[in-house]
N, C-alpha and C positions, 0 to 999 in steps of 0.2 A: 504493500500500499504506500502511496506517495506521502511523504512528510507533510506535516500540517504548519501552517503559518502561525508565528507569534500568538497573538490573542485569538486568532480564529479557531484554535483548538476550543477556545472558550464558546465560540458561538454555538457549537453543537449543543452545549448545555443550555444556552440561551433560548434556542428555538425548540429544544425537545420539550414538547408538552406545553408550550406557551405560544400565544399568537404573536407573529412578528410585529403586527400592528400595535399590540399593547405593549411590547417591549420597545420597539424602535420609533414608533410614529406617534405614540399618544402624547398629546400636548397637556399633560397632567403632571401633578407633583407626587403621585402615587408611586411607592418604591416598593409596595408589598410583592412585586412579582420578580424582585431581584433573583437571579440565576444562582444555583448552588451547585456544588460538585464540579468546579470548574478548575482548569489550570490556564497558565499563561506560558509563554516561552521561556523555559527556564534559563537557557543561554543568556537571554537578554536581561532577565532578572538578575543573574550572577553578576554579569558586567555592572549593572547599575549599582548593585550593592557593595561592589567592591571599594567605593569611595564615600565619603561624606560630603564631597563637594556638591555644589548645585547640580543635581541631574546624574552624574556619574564619572567614569574613569576617564582619565586623559588618554588622548589618541597615541598610536604608535609614532615614534620618530620617523619622518621621512627619509628615504635612503639617500637622497642628494638635496643639497640646498636649493631653496626656493629659487627659480629662474628670475633674473632682473630685467631681462629684455625680451621681446618677442622672438628674437633669433635663438636665445637660450631656450625658451619655451619649445619652438619648433625643432631644435635638436634633441631635446628630452623626448619628445612625441616620436620622432623618427627612431630613436633607440628603442622605446617601449613597444612601438609597433614591430620592430625586427624581433623582439623577443615572443610577442605573440604569434607573429607568423611562423617563426621557428618551431614553436610548440604544436602549431596546427599541421605543419609539413611534417615534422618528426613523427607524429602520431597518425598520419595520413587520415586526417578528418576531412570531411566534405562529402560531395555526392559520389556514391559508389560507381564503379565502371560500368555496372549494368543499369545505372540510372534509377534504381528502385528505393535506395535509402540514403538518407543524409546522417552523417554521424559526427558528434561533437565531443567536447569534454564530458567527463563524469557520467558516462551512461546516456548523454543526450542523443535521441534517435528520432527521426522522422520517416515513417513509412510513405514514401512518394506515390506509391500506387493507391493510396487512399485519397489523395488529392482529387479535386474535381476534375472531371472530363476535359480535356483539352488544356490542362495545366502546362504552361511554358516556363521553364527556368529563366528565360530571358525576356519575358513580356515587359514591356515599358522601357526597353533598351533599343537604341539604335547605335549605328557606328559613331554618332556625334553627340548624342544626349542620353540622360535617364531621367524619367518622369517620377516625380513624387507628388502625391495629391493629400490634402488634409482638409478636415473639418474643424473650425474653431467657432467661438462665439465672438462674432464681429458686432453684434447688437444685442441689447438686453441688458439684464443687471449683472451680468458676468463678461460683458463686452471688453474689459480692460485686458482679460487674458487673449483677446485677439491680437494684441500686440506681439504675442509670441511669433506669429507669422512673420512679422516685419523682421524680426532678427533672424529667423531660420532662412528667409529669403536672402537677406544680406549676407550672411556667412557662406551659403551655397553659391551665391554670386561671386564672393571673393574668391573662393578657391576654385570656381569653375574659370575665372578669368586669369588666375595663375598658371592654368593648365595642368593641375596635379592630378586630376581624375584621368589618369592614363593607367590602364591595366596591363596585365601580363601578356596580353594578346596585342599590345601595341596600340590599342584605340583610346584616343583621348576624348573625353565626354564633357558636356556642361550639363549641369543639372537644370531641370525644368521644374519649378515648384508651382503648384497649383492649390489654391485654398478656397474653401466655400464656407459660407456663414449658416450655421445651424442654430444660432441664437441659444446655445446650450439646451436645446430641445431635442431629446433623442428620437422623437418622431420624426424630426426633420434629418436627422443625422443619417438615419436608415437609406432613404433615397439618395441622398448626397454620395454615401459610400458606393451605393450600387451604381451611380452615375461614374464615379472614379474608376471602379474596377471594370464596368461593361463598356462604357463609352470613352473614357480617357485611356483606360487600359495601362493604369500606373505601375510601376515597378514595385512601389511600396506605398503603403497609406498610413497616415497619421490621423489620430483623433484625440480630442480634447475632452475631459471630463468623464467621471465614472459612468453615469448613465449612458453616455454615447458609445462608450467602450463596451459596456456590458451588452448593449443591444447589438453590436456588430461583431464582436470577437469570434463567435461560433462561426459565422459566415466567412470571416475573412480567413480563419484557420482551415475550414473546409476548402477553400479556394487557394491555400498554400501562399498566400501573400504576406510578406513582411509587415507587420503592424507594430514596429519596435518603439520604444521610447513614448508610448502612450501617455498623454498629459493628465495622469492621474496616480494617486498613491495608494488606490485600493489594492489589498493584499491579492485578490483574485488574479491579478494579472501578473503574479509570480507563480506561474503555472507551466514550465517548461515542458512536462510531460504530455498534458492533454491539450494545451494551447502553446506549442512551441513557438509559433510565429509572432506571438504578442508578448510584449514586455511594458513594463510601467515606468513611471518618472523617476529621474535622478534624485530622489528624496526618500527618506525613510518611509515605510508604509503607514497608513493612519492607525493601524491597530499598535504598531510600534510607539507611534506618538502618543497613544493613550496611556500606554505602560510609563512613558515618560512623566506625563502629567500626574499619574497615580504615584509614582516614586517621588516626585516633587512634593506631593501633598503629605506622604508619609514621613519623610525627613523634617516636616514642620508642624506635626501634630501637637508638639509641646507649645506652640504659639497660640493654641486655641484652647478656651475653657473646658475643662474635663467633665463638667456637670450637665452638658447638652451636646446634641448632635453637631457635628460639622456639617453645614449644608453646602453642597456643591451644586451650582446651578448651570444649566447648558441651554443655549439656543441652537437647535439641531434642525438642518435642512432636511426637508421631507423628501428625501430621495435615497438611492442606493449609497450615495456619498456620505450623507448625514447619518444613515442607519449604521454604517460600519463603525463611525466614531462612537455613536450611542451604545451600541452592543459591546464594543471593544472595551470602553470604559467600565460599563457595568461588570463585564466579566473580571476585569482587574479588581474591581472593589470586592466582588464575591470570594475571590481567592486570597485577599490580602488579610493576614491575620491582625494586622494593625488598624485596617480601614473599614472591614465589612461591618463591625458593630458601631462604628463612630461615625460614619459618613451617610448622610441622607442625600440621595440624588434626585434633583428636581429638574425637569426639563419642559421646554416648550417648544414648539415646531414652527417653521415657516416653509412657505413653498418658494422654489427658486426663483419665481418671477415676482415675488411679494414686493410692491414697490416701497413699503414702509414695514417697520418691525416694532412700532410703538407699543402696540397691544401686548404681545407676548413679553417684550422687555418691562412693561408696566407690571405685568403679573409676576415676572421674576424679581423685579424690585421689591415686591411685598414679602418675600420668602425668607427675608434674613440670610441672604446668601454670605457665605465666608469666602468662596471661590466661585468665580464665573468663567465659564469657558465658551467661547464662540465656536461651534462646532459647524461652521458655515463657510462661505467663500464669496468673493466679490464685493459688491456694494454693502452687503450686510455686515461685512467686516467693519466698515466705516461706520455704518449706522448703530454698531454695538457701542461703538466708542461715544457717539453723540448722545445715544439714549441714555447710557450708564451716567453721563455727566448731567443730564437734565432730571433723571428720576432719582437721584441720590446714591446710586450704586457706586459711583466713582468714590465717595467719601466713606461708605459703610462696607464695601467689600474689599477684604485684605489682599487678595490676588485676583487680577483680571487677565485673563489670557486670549490672544489671538491663535488662530490655528496656523500651522505651517502654510497653508494655502494664500495665506495673506502676509507673507514675509516680504521684507522690504518696507520702505516707508510710504509708498504711493497711498496705501489704505488708511494710513494713521497721521499723515502729514497735517500740518496746520492749514494748508490749501483745502484739504478735505474735510477737516473737523470743524474749521472756523476758528475765529477769533484769534488768540495768541497761541493756540495749539496746545493749551495746558490740559485739555481734556484727555490727551493721549498720554500725559505724563505718567511713568511708571507702569503702564501695562506690560505685561510679560508675553513672551513667545518662545516656542523651541523652534530656532532658526534652523533650517535644514542644511546650514553651512553655506547657503548661496550669498555670493558677494552682491551687494546692492549698487546698482548702477548710479543711484542718487546719493549714495555716501560721500561726502566730501573729503573723508579720511582715506578714501581710496583713490583719489584724483592722480597719485603718482603710479599707481598699480599699472604695469605694462599692458595687461589684459584689458583693464578698463580704459586705458589710453586708446588702444587699438580698437575697440568695438564702439567707443563713442566717436572716434574719427570715421569708422566704416558707415555708422548711422547718419552722421552729419553730411556725408558726401551723398547720401540718399536723401537728403531733405527731411530727415527725420530729427527732431530734438531729442537727444539721447536721455536727457534728464526729466522728460515730460512724466514718466512712469516707470516704476521699477520692474514692470513686467517686460520691458524692453531688455533689461539686463538678464531677467529670468529666463527669456526666450533662447538665450544662448546655452542654457543647461541641456536643452534638447539639441540645438543645432551643432554644438560642438561634438559630442559623442556620435552623432549621426554621420558627421563628415569623418570623424577618425574610423567609424565602422566601414564605411565606403572605401577609405584609403587602404584598411587592412584586407577587405574582401578582394579588391582588385589586384592585390599582390599574390593572391592564391593561384594554383593551377587552373586553368580555365577562365581566369579574369573575373569581372563583375558579372555575378549572377545572383539570383535569389538564394540558392544554397549556400553559396559562399558568404553572402551577406549575413544570413542568420547564423552560421557557424562563426564568423567573425565576431559578431555581436555577442554570442554566447561564450566567446572566449576572451573578450576584452578585459585588459588590466592595464589602466593608464591613469596618469595624474591630470585632473581637470583643472583648467585655469579660473573655472566658473565657480569654484567652491573654495572654502578656507583651505589653505596648503595643509596636506597631511591626509586628507580624505580622498579615496579612491574612487574612480570609476571601474567597476570590478564586476564581472559575471563569470560563473564557472559551471556552465552546462546545467545538469539536473541538481547539482550540489548547492549552488548559490544563484538565486533568480532575481536577486534584488541589487541593481546596479550602484546604488547609493544608500548607506545606513548610518550617517552620523550627522553631526550638528552641534548645537550649543544653545544653552538658554541665554535670553537676552532680555533687557529692560528698556523701555523707551525713555529717552531723554528729550523732553520737549524743548528744552533750551537750545540744544545742538541739533534737533531734529535728526537723531540718530538712534538706531539700537545698539545699547551697550552690553558686550557680552558680560555674562555673569557665570563664574565658575569654569570647569575643565570642559575642553572639547571633547565630545563623546564620540567614540569611534566603535560602531556595532557591525563593522564589516563582516559578512558572512554569517551573522547571528540569527537573522530572520528566515524561519523555516517555510518551505513552499507551501501553496494553497491550491488544493484541487476543488474548485468552487462548484456546488451544486446548485444551480439557479432555482429550480423548482423548490428547494427547501432553505434556500438562502443560508447556506452554510458550507464550510470546508469539510472535506473527508480525508 
C-alpha cells in the first residue's frame, strides 16, 4: 500500500463515520465532532519537537556558499543538473526500448500502455517550439494569483531568447506559453483544460488552485500529459504512484502547515490561562482547499496530548467568491478567540486583517495567522489594509521560504535584481504585487526540468520531462538559501518542504523572521487520494 501523507493519515479517522460537511464545511463553533484515534506524520512531529525555537529545527547547512551573482547561480545550476542527469543515465531511467514503460527513481513507474489511445510522447513539440498551457485566476477574488502567469511567461521567454532550450537531438526550441482565465472556478477549468489538450495540443498543462487540479488531474493522468508544479499545496498532489504526471507547488503541503500551527500553539500553552479552554478560531474557505486545512488542524488537535483537552476549535466558512467576510468575522469576534487562523486565500486574507482591526480581534486575540497562500506583503501591506498599515502589525505567518519581490531588504539579492529587470523590460511593475515574485517559484523549476529533460537520451519529450522532474535536486534562487527543490520518485513527492515563521512589522512593511529556518525535506509522506471518500489511503 502506498504511504500516506502527513496529517492525511488523520483524515481517515475524521471522515470515518462523520459527515464531511459536518467536519469541514460547517460554519459553527461546535467541536463535539472532533476526530479521535488519529495520528499525524511522526517524522514531521519529531523534527518539530527537536527544538524549542519557534516552529522547529534549523535547516541543514548548504553544501556551497550562497551565490553572489547570477553567473554564480547559473554555474551552480549547471553543476547540479549534471549530477541529476548523471544519476538518471547511470540508472538508465526513462522510456523503455519497447516504449511500454517509463521508469524513474525509487520505484517510480508509468505503464504507458494504459495511456489514452493516440498518446504521443512528443505532442506539443515541433522542431522549433514546445507548447505549455495554463489555467489561472485572472479575474475574481483570487485574481492576484494570475500574476504568476506573467512571471512564467517572462522566464520562459528569457531562456527561449538565450537559445538554451537545445536538446540532445540538436533541436533548439522556444517556449510558447498559453494561459486562460478560469476565475478560480473549477467548472470553468474543466473545458479550458480540454481545450488546451484537444485543440491546442500542449506538451504540458498547468493549473492553479486545489479545486481546479482536483477536477482535472484524473483526466490529465489518463491522457499521460505532464501537469507538474500545479499551483496548490494540497497533499493529494503528492501521489507519484496513482497520479505520476501531476505534482504540487514548491511549498509545504497544507497539512504540514497545520502541524506547524499546532506545534506553535503547543509551545505557547503556558501563555494562556489554565482554567479555561484556549479558543482557536478559523475562517475556512468552503472548497477542497479550505477543507483540507480544517481537517488537518482538527486531526493535529485530536492526536496532541497537550492540545486535545485544552483547545476549543471554532470555525466559520466563506465561499471563494464571497465579496466580503464581515458576517463570519463578526461571529468569530464574539468567540473570545485566543488564536485566529485564516484558512483562506486571495482577497479574504486582506479582509481578515481589516475585519480583525474593526471588530476588536486585533487587540483581543493573542496570535493572528495568515496562511502560506498569502505569503509576501501584498495581501497585508498598508496599500491594501488602509491607513498607516498598523492593522497588519504583528500578524504571524508560516512563510514557505519564498523571497518576497517587494521586500526592500532583498534589493541587492542577485535573483531579485534579475527578475525585477526582466519584468520591467516587459512593462510590468515588479513591485506591484508579491505574486509576481511568487510566480517564479513555479517558473524556475519548470525551466530547470526542461533543461534536465532535454539532456537525456531522446531529447525533450514527455517521458524525459517527468523522469527529470521526479529526479530533480537543485538549489532554488526563489527561496531562502538552504532549502532545496527536491523530488525523488516514489520516495519523496513534495518538491519543497521548508520555511520559517515570521511576524509582520508594519513600520518597515516587511515580514520579519522569527526563530529557526525549518527544513522538512523528505518528511512528508505520499497521499493516494480517494475523491469519493475525501481521504487518503
